[in-house]
BAVO-972218 format. One line per field, with one value per atom (N, C-alpha, C): residue number from 1; residue in three letters; chain; atom name; x, y, z. Coordinates in Angstrom, 2 decimals. Atoms other than C-alpha are relative to their C-alpha. Layout:
<rs>
k = c(NUM:...)
r = c(ala:...)
c = c(A:...)
a = c(CA:...)
u = c(X:...)
v = c(Y:...)
w = c(Z:...)
</rs>
This chain:
<rs>
k = c(1:1:1:2:2:2:3:3:3:4:4:4:5:5:5:6:6:6:7:7:7:8:8:8:9:9:9:10:10:10:11:11:11:12:12:12:13:13:13:14:14:14:15:15:15:16:16:16:17:17:17:18:18:18:19:19:19:20:20:20:21:21:21:22:22:22:23:23:23:24:24:24:25:25:25:26:26:26:27:27:27:28:28:28:29:29:29:30:30:30:31:31:31:32:32:32:33:33:33:34:34:34:35:35:35:36:36:36:37:37:37:38:38:38:39:39:39:40:40:40:41:41:41:42:42:42:43:43:43:44:44:44:45:45:45:46:46:46:47:47:47:48:48:48:49:49:49:50:50:50:51:51:51:52:52:52:53:53:53:54:54:54:55:55:55:56:56:56:57:57:57:58:58:58:59:59:59:60:60:60:61:61:61:62:62:62:63:63:63:64:64:64:65:65:65:66:66:66:67:67:67:68:68:68:69:69:69:70:70:70:71:71:71:72:72:72:73:73:73:74:74:74:75:75:75:76:76:76:77:77:77:78:78:78:79:79:79:80:80:80:81:81:81:82:82:82:83:83:83:84:84:84:85:85:85:86:86:86:87:87:87:88:88:88:89:89:89:90:90:90:91:91:91:92:92:92:93:93:93:94:94:94:95:95:95:96:96:96:97:97:97:98:98:98:99:99:99:100:100:100:101:101:101:102:102:102:103:103:103:104:104:104:105:105:105:106:106:106:107:107:107:108:108:108:109:109:109:110:110:110:111:111:111:112:112:112:113:113:113:114:114:114:115:115:115:116:116:116:117:117:117:118:118:118:119:119:119:120:120:120:121:121:121:122:122:122:123:123:123:124:124:124:125:125:125:126:126:126:127:127:127:128:128:128:129:129:129:130:130:130:131:131:131:132:132:132:133:133:133:134:134:134:135:135:135:136:136:136:137:137:137:138:138:138:139:139:139:140:140:140:141:141:141:142:142:142:143:143:143:144:144:144:145:145:145:146:146:146:147:147:147:148:148:148:149:149:149)
r = c(met:met:met:glu:glu:glu:arg:arg:arg:ile:ile:ile:ser:ser:ser:val:val:val:lys:lys:lys:ile:ile:ile:lys:lys:lys:arg:arg:arg:leu:leu:leu:glu:glu:glu:ser:ser:ser:ser:ser:ser:leu:leu:leu:asn:asn:asn:leu:leu:leu:pro:pro:pro:leu:leu:leu:pro:pro:pro:asp:asp:asp:tyr:tyr:tyr:glu:glu:glu:thr:thr:thr:glu:glu:glu:gly:gly:gly:ser:ser:ser:ser:ser:ser:gly:gly:gly:ile:ile:ile:asp:asp:asp:ile:ile:ile:arg:arg:arg:ala:ala:ala:ser:ser:ser:val:val:val:lys:lys:lys:glu:glu:glu:pro:pro:pro:leu:leu:leu:leu:leu:leu:leu:leu:leu:lys:lys:lys:pro:pro:pro:gly:gly:gly:glu:glu:glu:ile:ile:ile:lys:lys:lys:leu:leu:leu:ile:ile:ile:pro:pro:pro:thr:thr:thr:gly:gly:gly:val:val:val:ala:ala:ala:val:val:val:ser:ser:ser:ile:ile:ile:pro:pro:pro:pro:pro:pro:gly:gly:gly:tyr:tyr:tyr:glu:glu:glu:gly:gly:gly:gln:gln:gln:ile:ile:ile:arg:arg:arg:pro:pro:pro:arg:arg:arg:ser:ser:ser:gly:gly:gly:leu:leu:leu:ser:ser:ser:leu:leu:leu:lys:lys:lys:his:his:his:gly:gly:gly:ile:ile:ile:gly:gly:gly:leu:leu:leu:val:val:val:asn:asn:asn:ser:ser:ser:pro:pro:pro:gly:gly:gly:thr:thr:thr:ile:ile:ile:asp:asp:asp:ser:ser:ser:asp:asp:asp:tyr:tyr:tyr:arg:arg:arg:gly:gly:gly:glu:glu:glu:ile:ile:ile:gly:gly:gly:val:val:val:ile:ile:ile:met:met:met:ile:ile:ile:asn:asn:asn:leu:leu:leu:gly:gly:gly:glu:glu:glu:lys:lys:lys:pro:pro:pro:phe:phe:phe:thr:thr:thr:ile:ile:ile:lys:lys:lys:arg:arg:arg:gly:gly:gly:asp:asp:asp:arg:arg:arg:ile:ile:ile:ala:ala:ala:gln:gln:gln:met:met:met:ile:ile:ile:ile:ile:ile:ser:ser:ser:lys:lys:lys:val:val:val:tyr:tyr:tyr:arg:arg:arg:ala:ala:ala:ala:ala:ala:leu:leu:leu:val:val:val:glu:glu:glu:val:val:val:asp:asp:asp:glu:glu:glu:leu:leu:leu:asp:asp:asp:ser:ser:ser:thr:thr:thr:glu:glu:glu:arg:arg:arg:gly:gly:gly:gly:gly:gly:gly:gly:gly:gly:gly:gly:phe:phe:phe:gly:gly:gly:his:his:his:ser:ser:ser:gly:gly:gly:val:val:val)
c = c(A:A:A:A:A:A:A:A:A:A:A:A:A:A:A:A:A:A:A:A:A:A:A:A:A:A:A:A:A:A:A:A:A:A:A:A:A:A:A:A:A:A:A:A:A:A:A:A:A:A:A:A:A:A:A:A:A:A:A:A:A:A:A:A:A:A:A:A:A:A:A:A:A:A:A:A:A:A:A:A:A:A:A:A:A:A:A:A:A:A:A:A:A:A:A:A:A:A:A:A:A:A:A:A:A:A:A:A:A:A:A:A:A:A:A:A:A:A:A:A:A:A:A:A:A:A:A:A:A:A:A:A:A:A:A:A:A:A:A:A:A:A:A:A:A:A:A:A:A:A:A:A:A:A:A:A:A:A:A:A:A:A:A:A:A:A:A:A:A:A:A:A:A:A:A:A:A:A:A:A:A:A:A:A:A:A:A:A:A:A:A:A:A:A:A:A:A:A:A:A:A:A:A:A:A:A:A:A:A:A:A:A:A:A:A:A:A:A:A:A:A:A:A:A:A:A:A:A:A:A:A:A:A:A:A:A:A:A:A:A:A:A:A:A:A:A:A:A:A:A:A:A:A:A:A:A:A:A:A:A:A:A:A:A:A:A:A:A:A:A:A:A:A:A:A:A:A:A:A:A:A:A:A:A:A:A:A:A:A:A:A:A:A:A:A:A:A:A:A:A:A:A:A:A:A:A:A:A:A:A:A:A:A:A:A:A:A:A:A:A:A:A:A:A:A:A:A:A:A:A:A:A:A:A:A:A:A:A:A:A:A:A:A:A:A:A:A:A:A:A:A:A:A:A:A:A:A:A:A:A:A:A:A:A:A:A:A:A:A:A:A:A:A:A:A:A:A:A:A:A:A:A:A:A:A:A:A:A:A:A:A:A:A:A:A:A:A:A:A:A:A:A:A:A:A:A:A:A:A:A:A:A:A:A:A:A:A:A:A:A:A:A:A:A:A:A:A:A:A:A:A:A:A:A:A:A:A:A:A:A:A:A:A:A:A:A:A)
a = c(N:CA:C:N:CA:C:N:CA:C:N:CA:C:N:CA:C:N:CA:C:N:CA:C:N:CA:C:N:CA:C:N:CA:C:N:CA:C:N:CA:C:N:CA:C:N:CA:C:N:CA:C:N:CA:C:N:CA:C:N:CA:C:N:CA:C:N:CA:C:N:CA:C:N:CA:C:N:CA:C:N:CA:C:N:CA:C:N:CA:C:N:CA:C:N:CA:C:N:CA:C:N:CA:C:N:CA:C:N:CA:C:N:CA:C:N:CA:C:N:CA:C:N:CA:C:N:CA:C:N:CA:C:N:CA:C:N:CA:C:N:CA:C:N:CA:C:N:CA:C:N:CA:C:N:CA:C:N:CA:C:N:CA:C:N:CA:C:N:CA:C:N:CA:C:N:CA:C:N:CA:C:N:CA:C:N:CA:C:N:CA:C:N:CA:C:N:CA:C:N:CA:C:N:CA:C:N:CA:C:N:CA:C:N:CA:C:N:CA:C:N:CA:C:N:CA:C:N:CA:C:N:CA:C:N:CA:C:N:CA:C:N:CA:C:N:CA:C:N:CA:C:N:CA:C:N:CA:C:N:CA:C:N:CA:C:N:CA:C:N:CA:C:N:CA:C:N:CA:C:N:CA:C:N:CA:C:N:CA:C:N:CA:C:N:CA:C:N:CA:C:N:CA:C:N:CA:C:N:CA:C:N:CA:C:N:CA:C:N:CA:C:N:CA:C:N:CA:C:N:CA:C:N:CA:C:N:CA:C:N:CA:C:N:CA:C:N:CA:C:N:CA:C:N:CA:C:N:CA:C:N:CA:C:N:CA:C:N:CA:C:N:CA:C:N:CA:C:N:CA:C:N:CA:C:N:CA:C:N:CA:C:N:CA:C:N:CA:C:N:CA:C:N:CA:C:N:CA:C:N:CA:C:N:CA:C:N:CA:C:N:CA:C:N:CA:C:N:CA:C:N:CA:C:N:CA:C:N:CA:C:N:CA:C:N:CA:C:N:CA:C:N:CA:C:N:CA:C:N:CA:C:N:CA:C:N:CA:C:N:CA:C:N:CA:C:N:CA:C:N:CA:C:N:CA:C:N:CA:C:N:CA:C:N:CA:C:N:CA:C:N:CA:C:N:CA:C:N:CA:C:N:CA:C:N:CA:C:N:CA:C)
u = c(0.53:1.74:-1.24:1.25:-1.82:0.11:-0.01:-2.23:-1.43:1.27:-5.20:0.30:-0.18:-5.65:-0.47:0.32:-5.55:0.26:-0.15:-6.18:0.63:-0.65:-3.99:-0.10:0.11:-4.47:1.09:-1.03:-1.53:-0.66:0.58:-2.68:0.99:-0.82:-1.37:1.25:-1.13:0.92:1.16:-1.05:2.92:0.39:-0.24:3.29:1.44:-1.39:7.09:0.60:-0.48:7.33:-0.27:0.31:7.59:-1.29:1.17:4.38:0.45:-0.34:4.32:0.29:-0.39:5.93:0.67:-0.74:7.47:1.49:-1.42:11.16:0.80:-0.68:12.24:-1.03:0.89:10.75:-0.70:0.57:10.15:-0.70:0.63:8.71:-1.49:1.43:5.30:-0.71:0.59:4.73:0.39:-0.21:4.37:0.50:-0.55:6.58:-0.81:0.78:4.65:0.94:-0.91:6.43:-0.69:0.49:6.07:-0.15:0.25:4.54:-0.07:-0.08:5.60:0.60:-0.51:6.29:1.44:-1.34:9.38:0.34:-0.35:11.35:-0.81:0.86:9.26:0.73:-0.69:10.81:-1.00:0.82:9.29:0.82:-0.74:10.46:-0.32:0.29:10.74:-1.36:1.33:7.25:-1.08:0.95:5.58:-0.70:0.82:2.80:-0.45:0.46:2.07:-0.60:0.60:-0.12:0.80:-0.85:2.12:-0.77:0.69:0.52:0.86:-0.71:1.42:-0.21:0.26:-0.05:-0.63:0.67:-1.88:-1.29:1.26:-5.35:-0.13:0.13:-6.30:-1.45:1.30:-9.32:0.26:-0.24:-8.98:-1.29:1.21:-11.40:-0.75:0.77:-14.24:0.56:-0.54:-13.13:1.48:-1.41:-9.65:0.16:-0.35:-8.00:1.46:-1.41:-4.74:0.40:-0.51:-2.78:1.25:-1.15:-0.37:0.83:-0.88:2.59:1.30:-1.28:5.85:1.08:-1.19:9.18:0.98:-0.85:11.51:1.27:-1.23:14.61:-0.21:0.30:12.99:-0.24:0.28:11.81:1.27:-1.22:15.15:1.03:-1.06:17.49:-0.38:0.40:15.42:-1.15:1.14:12.52:-1.26:1.17:9.98:-1.03:1.07:6.67:-1.28:1.33:3.04:-0.92:0.85:0.48:-1.08:1.06:-2.34:0.51:-0.64:-0.32:-0.60:0.09:-1.50:-1.24:1.13:-3.70:-0.74:0.80:-6.51:-0.52:0.62:-7.46:-1.13:1.17:-10.99:-0.23:0.25:-12.19:-0.89:0.86:-14.66:0.59:-0.65:-12.17:0.70:-0.58:-11.12:0.84:-0.80:-9.26:1.49:-1.45:-5.55:0.42:-0.58:-3.60:0.86:-0.79:-2.20:0.65:-0.74:0.40:0.21:-0.12:0.20:1.29:-1.32:3.84:0.26:-0.42:5.36:1.49:-1.43:8.92:0.15:-0.22:9.64:1.48:-1.45:13.37:0.37:-0.52:15.58:0.40:-0.45:16.50:-1.09:0.93:14.44:0.31:-0.15:13.86:-0.63:0.49:13.47:-0.60:0.67:10.97:0.11:-0.21:11.89:-0.93:0.84:9.86:0.55:-0.39:9.94:0.56:-0.48:11.18:-1.01:0.87:9.79:-0.31:0.37:7.84:-0.84:0.86:5.56:-0.11:0.27:4.49:-1.46:1.40:1.08:-0.06:0.24:0.07:-1.46:1.37:-3.01:-0.40:0.42:-4.91:-1.47:1.37:-8.06:-0.73:0.83:-10.88:-1.14:1.15:-13.41:-0.94:0.98:-16.61:-0.66:0.58:-17.90:-1.52:1.44:-21.54:-0.17:0.10:-22.03:-1.33:1.18:-24.46:-0.07:0.13:-25.68:-0.47:0.33:-25.81:-0.02:0.01:-26.46:1.28:-1.22:-23.37:0.97:-1.04:-20.07:0.51:-0.59:-18.41:1.19:-1.07:-15.90:1.32:-1.35:-12.14:0.82:-0.88:-9.31:0.47:-0.46:-8.12:-1.10:1.11:-11.55:0.22:-0.14:-11.38:1.37:-1.35:-7.68:0.65:-0.69:-5.70:0.95:-0.88:-3.29:1.13:-1.15:-0.32:-0.29:0.36:-2.17:0.85:-0.78:0.06:1.48:-1.40:3.33:0.71:-0.83:6.20:0.36)
v = c(-0.70:-12.81:0.78:-0.70:-11.53:1.48:-1.45:-7.74:0.52:-0.70:-5.54:1.49:-1.43:-1.89:0.74:-0.85:0.53:1.44:-1.40:4.19:0.76:-0.80:6.67:1.47:-1.43:10.41:0.70:-0.79:12.67:1.28:-1.21:15.43:1.16:-1.19:18.98:0.01:-0.01:18.44:-0.90:0.94:15.77:0.12:-0.16:17.21:-0.28:0.22:16.98:-1.30:1.28:13.54:-1.13:1.17:10.19:-0.66:0.79:8.17:-1.26:1.28:5.09:-1.04:1.01:2.15:-1.16:1.15:-1.27:0.31:-0.33:-0.83:-0.99:1.02:-4.12:-0.87:0.89:-6.66:-1.01:1.00:-9.11:0.57:-0.62:-6.60:-0.31:0.21:-7.44:1.31:-1.25:-3.96:1.19:-1.27:-0.60:1.00:-0.95:1.93:1.29:-1.21:4.87:1.05:-1.07:8.22:1.04:-1.09:11.00:1.27:-1.26:14.18:1.13:-1.07:16.47:1.23:-1.25:20.12:0.27:-0.19:20.25:-1.20:1.15:17.68:-0.02:0.18:16.29:-0.90:0.77:15.06:-0.88:0.96:11.93:-0.44:0.28:11.70:-1.41:1.32:8.38:-0.01:0.15:7.22:0.82:-0.89:9.78:-0.68:0.50:8.97:1.19:-1.08:11.14:-0.60:0.36:10.90:0.70:-0.53:11.34:-0.02:-0.04:12.52:-0.61:0.61:10.76:0.75:-0.77:13.13:-0.78:0.81:10.36:-0.60:0.71:8.81:-1.07:1.11:5.55:-0.43:0.61:3.82:-1.49:1.44:0.15:-0.69:0.66:-2.13:-0.77:0.82:-3.81:-1.42:1.35:-7.16:-0.02:-0.11:-5.87:1.04:-1.00:-3.83:0.35:-0.35:-2.00:-0.16:0.15:-3.07:0.85:-0.86:-0.45:-0.64:0.72:-2.12:0.77:-0.67:-0.99:-0.46:0.38:-1.04:-0.61:0.73:-3.56:0.74:-0.73:-1.38:1.10:-1.04:1.50:-0.61:0.66:-0.92:-0.49:0.58:-2.67:1.06:-0.98:0.31:1.15:-1.19:3.02:-0.22:0.25:1.37:0.70:-0.70:3.06:-1.03:0.93:1.23:0.74:-0.53:1.72:-0.46:0.31:1.88:-1.02:0.94:0.12:-0.85:0.78:-2.43:-1.39:-0.83:-3.40:0.89:-0.89:-0.43:-0.46:0.44:-1.03:1.19:-0.95:1.06:-0.77:0.68:-0.06:0.43:-0.28:-0.19:1.22:-1.17:2.65:1.27:-1.19:5.05:0.80:-0.84:7.99:1.15:-1.07:10.23:-0.27:0.13:10.79:-1.15:1.04:7.83:0.68:-0.48:8.67:-1.17:1.08:6.60:0.40:-0.29:6.48:-0.64:0.49:6.19:0.20:-0.08:5.57:-0.23:0.20:5.86:-0.84:0.91:2.84:-0.07:-0.02:3.56:0.92:-0.80:5.41:1.41:-1.30:8.36:0.63:-0.66:10.98:-0.41:0.39:10.16:1.09:-1.04:12.72:-0.60:0.41:12.10:1.16:-1.04:14.03:-0.20:0.04:14.85:-1.02:1.02:11.91:-1.27:1.23:9.36:-1.12:1.18:5.87:-0.42:0.19:5.38:-1.25:1.17:2.38:-0.71:0.70:-0.15:-0.42:0.39:-1.00:-1.29:1.29:-4.54:0.00:0.14:-5.05:-1.46:1.36:-8.11:-0.23:0.43:-10.00:-0.04:0.00:-9.64:-0.99:0.91:-12.30:0.47:-0.42:-11.22:-1.22:1.13:-13.59:0.14:0.05:-14.62:-0.56:0.42:-14.71:-0.71:0.82:-17.38:-0.15:0.11:-17.05:-1.40:1.34:-20.37:0.02:0.12:-21.50:-0.65:0.72:-23.74:-0.04:0.16:-23.90:-1.43:1.33:-27.11:-0.02:0.08:-28.36:-0.40:0.35:-28.66:-0.38:0.36:-30.01:1.25:-1.25:-26.45:0.69:-0.66:-25.12:1.48:-1.43:-21.64:0.43:-0.35:-21.78:1.00:-1.02:-18.77:0.79:-0.91:-16.06:-0.75:0.68:-18.38:-1.33:1.23:-21.46:-1.20:1.16:-23.78:0.13:-0.15:-22.49:1.02:-0.99:-20.44:-0.49)
w = c(-1.15:-17.62:-0.43:0.31:-17.64:0.35:-0.24:-17.89:-0.02:0.02:-17.08:-0.15:0.20:-17.97:1.25:-1.15:-15.04:-0.43:0.36:-15.81:1.16:-1.03:-13.95:-0.39:0.23:-13.57:0.82:-0.66:-12.80:0.50:-0.57:-10.45:-0.16:0.23:-10.72:0.88:-0.93:-7.71:-0.43:0.40:-9.56:-1.47:1.45:-13.08:-0.42:0.39:-13.05:0.56:-0.54:-11.39:-0.99:0.84:-13.20:0.49:-0.40:-13.24:0.73:-0.62:-11.02:-1.08:0.98:-12.80:0.71:-0.49:-12.32:-0.17:0.05:-11.50:-0.85:0.80:-13.12:-0.70:0.75:-15.53:0.91:-0.90:-12.67:1.22:-1.17:-10.18:0.05:-0.22:-8.73:0.32:-0.45:-7.34:-0.85:0.71:-9.06:1.04:-0.96:-7.28:0.01:-0.23:-5.84:0.60:-0.42:-5.33:0.88:-0.85:-2.78:-0.83:0.69:-4.16:1.03:-1.00:-1.31:-0.65:0.59:-2.10:0.43:-0.53:0.11:0.88:-0.84:2.15:1.29:-1.17:4.99:0.98:-1.03:8.23:0.75:-0.73:9.76:1.21:-1.23:13.37:0.51:-0.57:15.27:0.70:-0.58:16.24:-0.68:0.65:13.97:-1.18:1.10:11.49:-0.84:0.89:8.43:-1.27:1.28:5.34:-1.10:1.06:2.30:-1.32:1.30:-0.97:-1.10:1.13:-4.21:-1.30:1.21:-6.77:-1.12:1.03:-8.63:0.54:-0.27:-8.73:-1.06:0.93:-10.40:-0.15:0.24:-11.88:-0.19:0.02:-11.01:-0.44:0.49:-12.88:1.10:-0.96:-10.93:0.01:-0.15:-9.57:0.36:-0.36:-8.72:1.11:-1.01:-5.96:-0.16:-0.12:-5.46:1.45:-1.36:-2.39:0.13:-0.24:-1.06:1.10:-0.92:0.61:0.22:-0.27:2.21:-0.98:0.76:0.38:0.99:-0.94:1.99:0.36:-0.29:1.69:1.03:-0.97:3.58:1.39:-1.27:6.26:0.67:-0.57:6.76:0.37:-0.21:6.44:0.94:-0.75:8.15:0.97:-0.89:10.02:-0.45:0.52:7.75:-0.47:0.37:7.41:-0.33:0.27:6.52:1.12:-1.15:9.31:-0.37:0.40:7.44:-1.16:1.05:5.55:-0.09:1.19:3.11:0.03:0.21:2.37:-1.24:1.14:-0.11:-0.79:0.91:-3.13:-0.68:0.56:-4.03:-1.45:1.41:-7.62:-0.22:0.17:-6.99:0.62:-0.58:-5.32:-1.10:1.03:-7.50:0.55:-0.60:-5.05:-0.09:0.00:-4.67:0.92:-0.84:-3.36:1.06:-1.12:0.06:0.69:-0.66:1.90:1.45:-1.43:5.71:0.51:-0.37:6.75:1.49:-1.40:10.19:0.07:-0.24:11.39:1.26:-1.12:13.59:0.35:-0.24:13.48:1.15:-1.10:15.93:-0.43:0.50:13.69:-0.86:0.91:11.86:-1.45:1.41:8.18:-0.86:0.88:5.41:-1.27:1.24:2.60:-0.97:0.99:-0.51:-1.19:1.19:-3.61:-0.99:0.98:-6.02:0.61:-0.63:-3.46:-0.20:0.07:-4.00:1.44:-1.40:-0.76:0.27:-0.18:-1.35:-1.34:1.25:-3.95:-0.03:0.18:-5.36:-0.80:0.65:-6.26:-0.45:0.48:-8.43:0.16:-0.33:-7.20:-0.33:0.23:-8.12:1.33:-1.21:-5.58:-0.18:-0.02:-4.71:1.09:-0.99:-2.96:0.60:-0.72:-0.33:0.06:-0.23:-0.17:1.41:-1.38:3.60:0.25:-0.30:4.81:1.52:-1.45:8.40:0.38:-0.49:10.27:1.52:-1.46:13.86:0.51:-0.40:13.98:-1.17:1.02:12.11:0.03:0.01:11.00:0.95:-1.00:13.58:-0.67:0.45:13.10:1.23:-1.10:15.22:0.76:-0.62:15.87:0.78:-0.65:16.78:0.10:-0.22:18.29:0.45:-0.43:19.15:-0.92:0.78:18.01:0.85:-0.72:19.02:0.72:-0.54:19.55:0.69:-0.70:20.77:-0.42:0.47:18.69:0.32:-0.38:20.17:-0.85:0.70:18.82:-1.38)
</rs>
């Protein structure tokens, strides 16, 4: 498995929390923890930005994708509003996770809870070429359910 070096900075708000890490040997995502000072209640339908207490330096040509944790989604209806969120290689601020409660009951986020996962992915930059016409395909402009259920 190919590895790349990603620098991580622990912010003062997370000094006593574990650094993000892979939970198992086969995990694709690095677990990201909540760095809240006290338990935070996320009511049904509510959206909040949750601090993580860490910042990263992702190498050029890569990105960090912030994704939901499946257990939180299935058991509690907790998701991420902008999923996946993107951490660009030139961003140096604290990682924040925009969480939403799509469930029927309030959900409490506690300090150190694993709230999301970060995948490091290769990025390809497109060279956009303006044209008057695009090549045709059988599908054409059909979308948004045009092929059925």
